[in-house]
N, C-alpha and C positions, 0 to 999 in steps of 0.2 A: 878326169875325176874317176877315182876308183869306185868299184861297186859298193864297198863298205861306206865310203864317204857319201855317196849318193843316197844310200839307204838311211844314213844318219841325218842327212839334210831333210829328207822327206819326213822322218819322224819328228825332227825339230819343228818343221813347218806345221805339221799336224798339231803338235802340242801348242804352238803359238796360236793357231786358228781356234783351237778349243778354248784356250785361255781368253782370247779376244771375244769369242762368242759368249762365254760365261760372264765376263765382265760387262758386256753389252746388255745381256739379259738383266743382270742385277742393277745396273745403273740406269737402264731405260725402261724395260718392261716391268720390272718389279720395284722400281724406285718408289712409287706412291704407296704401294702396299707395305713396303719395309719401313717407310717413314712414319706410317700410321700405326705400326705395330707397337702396342703398349710396352713390349719388352725391349724395344730398340732405344736404349738409353742414349746411345751416341747421337741420334737425331735430336734429342732434347738438349744434350750438352752443347751441340753446335749452335742451337737456336739461342742460347744464353749470351753468345758473344756479340750479337747484333741488336740494334733497336728493332724490336718486333713490330710488324705492321699492325694496323688497326683492324678491328672487325666493325663493319659499317652497316647500319640499317637506316633506311630513309634518309641517306645523306649525312648522318651523324655517327660519330664513333661511339660504340657501346663498350668497346674494350680498346685500351691504348697503353702505351708504355711511357713512363716518365723516368728521368734519371734518378738513380738511387746512390747512396753513399757507401754501399757495401760492396762486397766482392762480385756481386752479380750485375752491377752496373745499371740495370734497368728494372723498374718495378711495374708490374702489370696492375692496371687500375680499371675497374668496371663501373659503368654508369647504370643506375637502377638495377643493382646486382640481383636482387631476388626475382625481379620480373624477367630478367634475361638469363637466369642461371641454367635452365635446361637447354638453352641455345648455345651460349658462349662456353659454358663450363669454366674451368680455370686452369692456369698453368703456374707452377711453383718450382723454381730451380732448387730451392732449399730442400724440398721433398722429392725432387726428381719425378714429378708427376704432372699429367695434363689430362683433361677430359673434354668431351663434346667438340665444338668447332676448334677450340685451341689445340686439341690432339689430332682431329681428323684433317685439319688444314695446316698442320705444323710446317710442312715444307714451304708453302707459300708465305706464311706469316714470318718464318725465320729467314726467308730469302735463299733457301737451298733447293728449291724446286727446279725441275728441268727447264721450265719455261723462263726461269730467271737466270740462266747460265750466263748469257751475254751481258746482262745487267751487272752480275757479280764480277765478271772480268773487267768491265768498264770501271767499276768502283775501285778495283785493285789498281788498275793502271793510272787512274786519276788521283788516287790517294784519298778519295772520299770515304767517309766511314760507312761500313756495311749497314744496310737497312733491309728489313723484310718488306714484303708487299702487303697491300691492304686487301682484305677479303670483303666483297660486297654481297650482302645477303639478300635473299628474296623477301625477307620478312618486313612488314610494314609496322613502324613504331606505333601509329595510332590504333591499328587493329590489335597489336600486341597489348597495348595498355587497356583497351576496351575489354579484351579477354581476361586480363589479369584482374582488373577491377571487378568485373562481373563474377568471376569465380570467388574472389575474396578469400575468406578464411575456410571455405569449404574444402574438403579433401577430394582431389580429383584432377582433371586435366581438360584442356581445350586445345583443339588444333583446327586451323582454317587453311584451306588450299584453293587455288584457282583450278576449276574443273578443266579448262581448256589447255592448261600448261603443266599442271602438277606443282607449280610454285607454291611453297609454303608461305602463308601470310602471317600466321601467328602460331606460337607453340608455347603454351603455359602449363605449368604444373604446380600443385599446391598440396602440402606445404612445400616451401622452397627454402633456400639458404643463401647466405651472403657470400658470394664468390670472392669478395675482397678479403674475407676472413680466412679463406684457404689459399689465397695468393700471397699473403704476407711472408716476408723473408724471416720473420721471427719463427723459427722452427717449433719451439715449444708452444707458442700460441696457436700456430696452424694445426699441430698435432692434437692439442687439447680440443680445439673446435671440431676437428674431424671426428675424434672419438665421441664427442657429444652428439654429432649428427648420426653416426653409425648406431649408437645406442637408442636413438629416438624411435619408439615403436611405430610412428607414423611414416618413417622412411623418407625424409625430405630429400635424400640424395637420388631417389628414383625419378626418372623421367617418365611419368605416368602416361604421357602422350604417345610414346612409342615403345615403351618397355615396362620394367617393373613387374609386379604381380598382376597378370592379366585377369580380366573380369569376364564373366558370362555377359554377352551382349544383350540378353533379354529380347524384347520384342523388336528391337532394331534389326535383328537377324531375319525377321519375317520378310524383309525386303529381298534378301537372297533367296529365300524359299519361294516367294512369289515369282521372282526372276527366273528361277529354275523351272517352275511350272510353265511359264509362258514360252521358255526356250524349247521345251519338248514339242511344241506345236499341238499338244493335246488339250491345252487349257487356254482360256481367255479370262480377262477380269470378270466377266459375267458367268463363268463356269460356277456351278452350284455345288456346295459341299454339305454334308450332314450337319445338323445344328442341334445336338443334344445339350442339356444343361450340365452333364457330367460325362466323363470319358475314362474308361479303364484302359490303362496302357496295355498294349498287346502282351500276352504271355505273363501277365502279372496280376496282382490284386490291387495295384496302386491306382487311385482315382485322381484325376486332375479336373480343374474347374476353370472357367473364364474368370476374369477379375471381378465381375459382378455376381458370380456364383449362379447366374441364370443362363439363358440361351443368348446367342449372339444376334440380338434383335428378334423380331417376330418371325414365325414360320418354321417349318420343319427343315428347311435348307437355307443356306446363306451364300452369297456370291463371294468370290475371292476378294473383290474390291471392297465389299462391306466388312469382311473379316479383317482386312488390313486397316480399313478406316476406323473400325471400332476396336482394333487390336485384340481380337479374341484368340484365346490359346487353343481351344479344342479343334476348330476347323483347320487351323494351321498345323496342329499335331497330326490330324488325320491326313492332311495333304502331304505332309512330310513322309509318312509311312507309305502312301501310295507312290510317291516319287522314288523313294529308296535313298539310302545314304550315299551310294555312288553318284547318283544324279545331283544331289545337293552339294556333295563335295566338289564335283567337277565345276559346278556353277560358282561356288565359293572361291575356288582357285582362279577363276577368270577375273575375280575382283582383287585377288592378291593374297588370299588365305594360304597358309602353309609356305609363304615366301618371306624372306627378309629383304628389306630395302636399304640401300646405301645412299644417303641424301646430301652430304656424306655421312651424317650420323647413321649408325646401323640400328634398324628396328628389330624388335623381337617378333618372330613370325606369329601371326594369329593362327588359331588352330581349329581345323575341322578334321578330326581323326579318322583313320580307316577302321574298317571292321566293326562298325556299330550294328547292334542287333535292332530289332523293331522297336522295343520300348525306348532305347537310347536315341534312335532316330526320331521318334515322336517328340522327345524332349527338345531336340535341336530345332524342331519346327517353330518353337517360340523362344529360341536362343538360350535354352537351359541345358543341363546335362554337361557333356564334355566339350562343347564348343566354347572357345575363349577368343577375345578380341582386344586389340588396342584401339584407342580413339583414332589413330592414323588410319587403321584398316576400315573402320566404319565411315570415316570421312571419304575414303577412296570409293566405297560403295555408292555413297550419295553423289560423289563427283563423276563417277562413271555413268550413272543414270542421267545426271545433268548434262553430260557431254555427248549425248547421242549414242550412248552405249560403249564408248571408247574410254578405257581406263589409262590414265597417264602415270608415268613413274614420278613419285614425289621428289622434289629437290629443294635445297635451301640456299644455294649459292648461285649468284648471277655472273660475277666476274672476279678476276684477280687483277688488281691494278698496282703498278709499281709506284715507288716513291716519287718518280718523275711524272706520274699520272698516265703513263703508257698502259694500255690494256694488254696484259700478258696472257690472259686466258678467259674465254667466254664459254659459259655452260648453256647448252640448248635443251629444248624440250624433247622428251622421248616417250613413245607409247609402250605401255606394258602389254596391252592387248585389247581385244574387243570382247565385251561381256554379253552384249545384246545387239540384235539387228535393229534397224531404225524403227520399224513398226512396233515391235514389242517394247522398245525403249520409250516411245511416245506414250504407250499405255502405262508404263511404270511411272513416268513423270506425272501424268494426270492423276493416278492413284495417290501419289505423294502430295500433290497439291490439295486433293480432296481431304487427306488426313488433317491438314492444317486448317482448311476452310471450314469443314463441318464434321471433323472427326474428333479424336481425343488429343490432338497436338495443337490445340487452339492457342496456347500461350506463345507460340512462335509467329503468330500473325503480325504483319506489318501493314499499316494502312497504305493502300495504293500499290502494294507489291504482292505478286503471287509467290508465296513461299512453299516449297515442297519439303516435307519432313516426315520423320517417324520417331516416336518416343519409345522408351524401353524402361521397364522396371523389373530388374533381374533379382530373383530370390537367391538367398545364400543360407538355406536351412533356417535356423532360428536366429540368425544374425541380421543386422540391418540390411535393407535392400541396396542394390547398386542402381543408380538412376542414370538414364541415357537420353540423349537426343542426337539425331543426325539429320541433316537436310541441306538445302541449297536455295539460292535466290539470285535474281528474279527467274522465274521458271522459263520465260521466253528467251532470255539471254543470260544464263547463269554466270555470275561474277565470282561467286564464292560457294564452297561447300564446307560445312563445319560439322564437327563432332564434339560432344561434351559428355564426360563421364563424371559423376559425383558419387564418391564412395561413402561408406558408413552411413547410408541413408540420409545424407545431407543434414545429419544431426537430428533427424526425425524418426529414427528407427525404421519401422515398417509402415510408417504413415505417409512418408513422402512418395511422390511419383515423378516419373520423367517429365510429365507435362508441367507440374507445379514448380519444379526446381531446375531441371536441366534445360528445358525449352526456353525460359526467359533469358538464360545466360547466352544461349545460341542467338537469340533474337538481337541482343545488344551487339554481338560480334558482327552479325550480318549488317546491322544498321551502320556500324563503323565503316564497313567496306563500301556500302552504297552511298554513304554521305561524306566520304573523305574528300 
C-alpha cells in the first residue's frame, strides 16, 4: 500500500468514526431532548402514523386514541379534560402542536423511544400495526379529583407530592380548559378555541402549579427563614427576638406591621417558635436582616429555589434573588418583596421538612409500558439534597404541627391526625391578596405534602386569608390521601 493510499485510508476511517460518533450522540444521548424539543416537528409527524399510547392514572386511561376518518387516522380523546389539563396537555396533528405530558413523553407515546426499538422492529417483522407505549403516571385520580373539587372556581393551583419519594399525587390549576377542544382535527374550531383561551385575562393555559406568573409566597416563606436560622447553629426555636408593634425597614422610612397591628403576643421579646406559630411579620423581618440575604438564599436553594425541575414537565424556577439590600432582605423575611414561588416549590419545602430534612426531586411518571404490557422503562426516586440535619428538622416539624394545633393554621386540622402546616397571606400593593397554605401529614409518618395558592384574594379582595380559604382546600386533599 502506497503512502498516499494509507494516508487516505486513515482519513476516511477518521471521518467514518467521527460520523458514527455524531450519529450515536444524536440517536442515543440527545434522543430524548430532541424529541421533546417543541421545534422538532419531525418527532410529532412520526407520532401521527401510529396509534398513540394511553396516559394512565390509577389504572385508567385519561388520554387515549380512537380511530378517526380523516387523514390523521387517530383522534386523541381526554377523560375529565379540565381536571387533567395541566397534566396531560394536548396533541393536535392538524395544528402540529403538543404540550405537557403529550409533548414531554412524545417518544414513548408515539413508539419512537430508544427503549421501544426492539418492539418496533418486531412490529415491522410481524406485520402488526405500529403502536405507541402507555405512560403510567404517579398521579392518583382520587387525590386529583379531591384537589380539583376543593379548588373549584377559585383562581389558583394545588399540588400534592409524596415526601419520601417526590412522586406527584395531584396537580390542579384553575381556571382550566377543555383539552378535547384543542385536540380536535377541525383546524378552524381548534384555532378559534385557542385564541379564546389566549385572550382570556385569567390565563387558563397557565399551569399555575409549576409555572405561569409566580406569586410572592407570603408567610409560607417564614419556614425557609426559620430553617436558615436553625441551620446556622446560632438559633433554636426558643431563641428570642425583639417584639415591637411596628418596625421601620432599615435605611428607609417605611413602616411595617404584624397582621394584628399589635405586638406578636405579650412581652418585649418573642420566640422564633411563637413568631412562626402566630405568623408575625416584624420578628421574622428582623431575623432575616440578622441572617442576611446570602444565608437565606443558600437555605432557599437547598429546598430548590432558583432551580428548574424536569418531572418531565419543566417547572419555572422559584426566585430568591442575589444582591438584596437590608430593607429588601427584611421583606423576604415574611415572603414579600422580590421572593417569588410556585406551589411546587412550597410543597417541596414542606416535603423536605416532613422527610427528615431530605428534599426529593419531584416526578410524575412511574413506568412506560408497551402495548404487549411489557415494562419498557421504570423511573426511580432521586434526591435533590439535604436541607436540614435530623435534629433541626425535628424542631421544624414540631413548629409546623404547633402552627396547626394552636396557631393560625387551624383550618388544616384533621381529627386524630397531626398535621404540620403554614399559612400565607401575601400582599400585592392595592390589589387582592394571594392566599397560601403548605403542609404535610401525618407528622409521625408523612404520606403527603401539599401546597395551595389562591390568587385574586379568593374573590374576597383583601379580606380573605390563607387560613380561611387555602387551608381548607389543603385539608381536603390530605384527607383524600389518608382515606384512599
